[in-house]
N, C-alpha and C positions, 0 to 999 in steps of 0.2 A: 419560434421554430425556424424561421428563415435564417436568423443569425446563428443558430445552432448548426444548421446544415453548412453554412459558410465556414464556421470554425472547424468542423470535422473534416471538411474538404481540404483545409490548409494544414492539418496535422498528419503526422506519420502513423501514429498509433493511438488507441484509446483503451481504457478499462472501464468496467462498470462496477459501481458500488451500489448494492441493492439490499433493501430491508423493508419489510411491510409493516404498516401501522394502520389502525382504523381511526378515522376522525369522528367528530361529534355527530355527523349525519350517517354514521355506520357505512361510510364509503371507503373502500380499500384504496389507500394512497400509496403508490409505489414510487418512492423517491429514488431517482436514478441520476447519477452524475456520470456523464459520458466523457471519456477522454480519448482511436481505431482499435478494435477489440483484440487485445492480447491477453487480458486477464479479467477475472471477475472476483470481487471480494464479497462474501455474504455471511449471514449469521448461522448457517448450518441447518436451517429449518428444512423439513422434508420437501416442502414445495419448491425449495431452491436446489437441493442436492439429491433429490430422489433419483434412483438409478434409471427408471424408465421414463417417467413423465415430468421430472424436475426441470426447472429452468436451465440449469447447468447442462443437463443431458441434451436438451433440445438445442442449446447454443453450440455445443461441441459437435453436433451433427453438421453444422455449418462451418465451424472453425475448430478443427481438431487440435490445433496447437495452443488453444486458449488455456491459460493456467488458472486453476481454481484455488483461491486462498480463503481458508476459513478464518474469519475475523479473530485475531488474537484475544481481544477483550471478551468476546462471546465464549471462546474456548475455555478461558480461565473461569468464567462464571459456570459453565456446564461442568467443568472438572470439579469445582467445589460442590455443586449440587449432587453430582453422582457419588462423591466421596462421603457425604454426610446424610443423604436421604434415608438410608437404612439404619442409621445409627440411633440407638434408643436414647442417646443423650443429645439428640439434635437440638432441642430448645436450649439446653445449657451451653452447648458448643457455640451456637449462634448468638444467643442473648448475653451470655456471661463471658465466654472466652474471647470470641471475636470482637465484641464491643469493648472488652477490656484492652485487647491489643490495639484497637483503633484509638482509644483515648491515650494509651501509652505513648503512641507516636504523635497524635494530634496535639497533645499538650506539651510536647518537648521538642524544641528545634534541634537539640543535640541528638536525640534518638532518631529523628527523621533523617538527619544527615548521615548517621551511621547506617541506617537502613538502606539509603540510596547507594552508599558505597558497597554494601553487601550485595545488593541487586546487580550492580555493574559487574562485580566479580563473577557472580553466578552466570550472568548472561554471556560474558566473554567465554567462559568455559563451555557453556551450552552450544554456542554458535561454532566454536572451534571444533567440537566433537561431532555434532550431529548433522548440521545443515549441509546439503549437497546441491549440485545442479544449478538451475536457473536462479533459485532464491538466494543461494550463497553468492552468486555472481554479483548481487547488488552491493556487496562489500567493496567492490572496485570504486564505487562512488563515494566511499568514505576516504577522502583525501588525507585525513590525518593518519591513515594506516599505510600510506605509500612509503616505500623504503628509500634509502639513499641511492644515488645513481649507480654505485658499485654493485648493488643487488637488484637492479631494475631490468636486467636483460630479458628475463622470462616472467617478470611480474605481470600478473593479470591475464597471461595468455590462456590459461585453462578456463578462466571466467568468461572471456570473450568467446572462446570455442564452445562452451556450454550453451551460451545464448544463441549463437549462430546455428548450432546443430539443432536446437529445439525449435527455433523459428525459421527453419530452412525454407519453408513454403511461404511464410508471411513476409519475410524480408524482401524477396524479389517483387512481391506485389506492391511494395512501397518504393520500388526502384533502387533497392540496396543490394549490392553484390557481396556475397560472403567473403570472397577472395580479396576484394577491395577493402573490406572491413579489417581483415588481418593486416594488410599492407599499411593502411592508415594508422592502425593501432601502434605498430612498431615505430612508424615515422613520428607519430604524435608524442610518444614517450621520449624519443631522442630530442625532439624539438623542445619539449617542456623542460627537460633536465638541462639543456643547453642554455635556455633563456631564463630559468628561474632557479632560485635556491630551494633546498628541501623545505625550509621554513615557509617560503612563499607558497609552495605546492600544498603543504599541509593546511594552509588557510583558504585554499580555493573552494569554490562551490560551482555547481553545474551552470548557473547563469553566467558566471565569469568565464567558464570554459567555452560557452557558446560565443560570448563576445570576442574572445581571443582567436578561436580556432574553427568555428563553424564553417566559414567560407573556404578554408584550406582543407579541412578534413570532415566533409559533410557526412560520410557514411558512418564513421565511428561515433560521431556526435549523435547521429540518429539512433544508434544502438544504445548509447547512454540514456537517451530520452526514453527508449523502450524499457530499459531497466528501471528508470525512475517512475515509470507509469505503473509498475506493479504495486498494488495496494497492500498495506499491512493490516488494516482494520477498516471497519465500516462505521467508525464512530462519528464521522462527518454526517452520515445519513441519520444517525440517532439524534444528533443536534438539530437536524432539519425537522424531525418529527416534533421535537420539543417546541420549536418555533411555530409549527403548524397548529399544535394544540392551543397555543396562546392566541393565534389569529382566528381559528375557526372554533369558537366556543359553542356551547349549547344554544346561546342566544343568537348566534350568527350561522346556524347550520344550513341556511338556505343559500349560502355563498356558492356561486358556480365555480367550476374548475378554473376558468380563466381569471375570475376575480381572486380566487385563492392564490393562484400563481403570481399574479401582479402584487398582491399584498405581501406574499412571502419574499418577493424580490426586494420590495421596499424595506421590509423588516430586516432582511439580511444586510 
């Protein structure tokens, strides 16, 4: 716990990935990965997103700018269940059609490759049309999408503006001035295009950007960190539950919370 406090003190922002599971001693284990609170990703359960007494509602009373992200994996599962639960052919759909589709792609590398290509095309169309605001701003960290220098003058400006507008109260609390962010963003673009080719920029990642420019442009790099903090899914938490169930079995149900935590750390 002491180390966790130290880590949180040193970082600008954090998010929470949360999902509940019951272990073999019927104890509710809430696996939470903390990184200063700008977002929460959850499975959409009522206890999490309930309008009055949900965890999200209670947290937003303390942090109004916190973004709530419904885990994409859980949304897909719920969409499927809602779509077929009233279907009289449910058993045939699940056991025959879906299993048939699974084996169609599972048993053929060519079919899997074509499916991935189709998904990429659909996702590109989806994100271009629908996503707005802070979530869409995350695209700025996809360096493969950065344009050539001739088209870079206003590139990313609306993305940065969306983030600074939404977190206008959170950023000053971390010592970040919105006006300074805008100035540094424009200066960073000029510097990067002067020092690097487009091919080099397209191969960059956030860690390399930190190494090259964090000392010179701390405010805009901190905003990049905030964007990277936003969670897309809570699958990491689900994997934690799987490990927990392997560690705390029926025969080891008397393990204390500290013992379980220590064993989980070793297991991971």
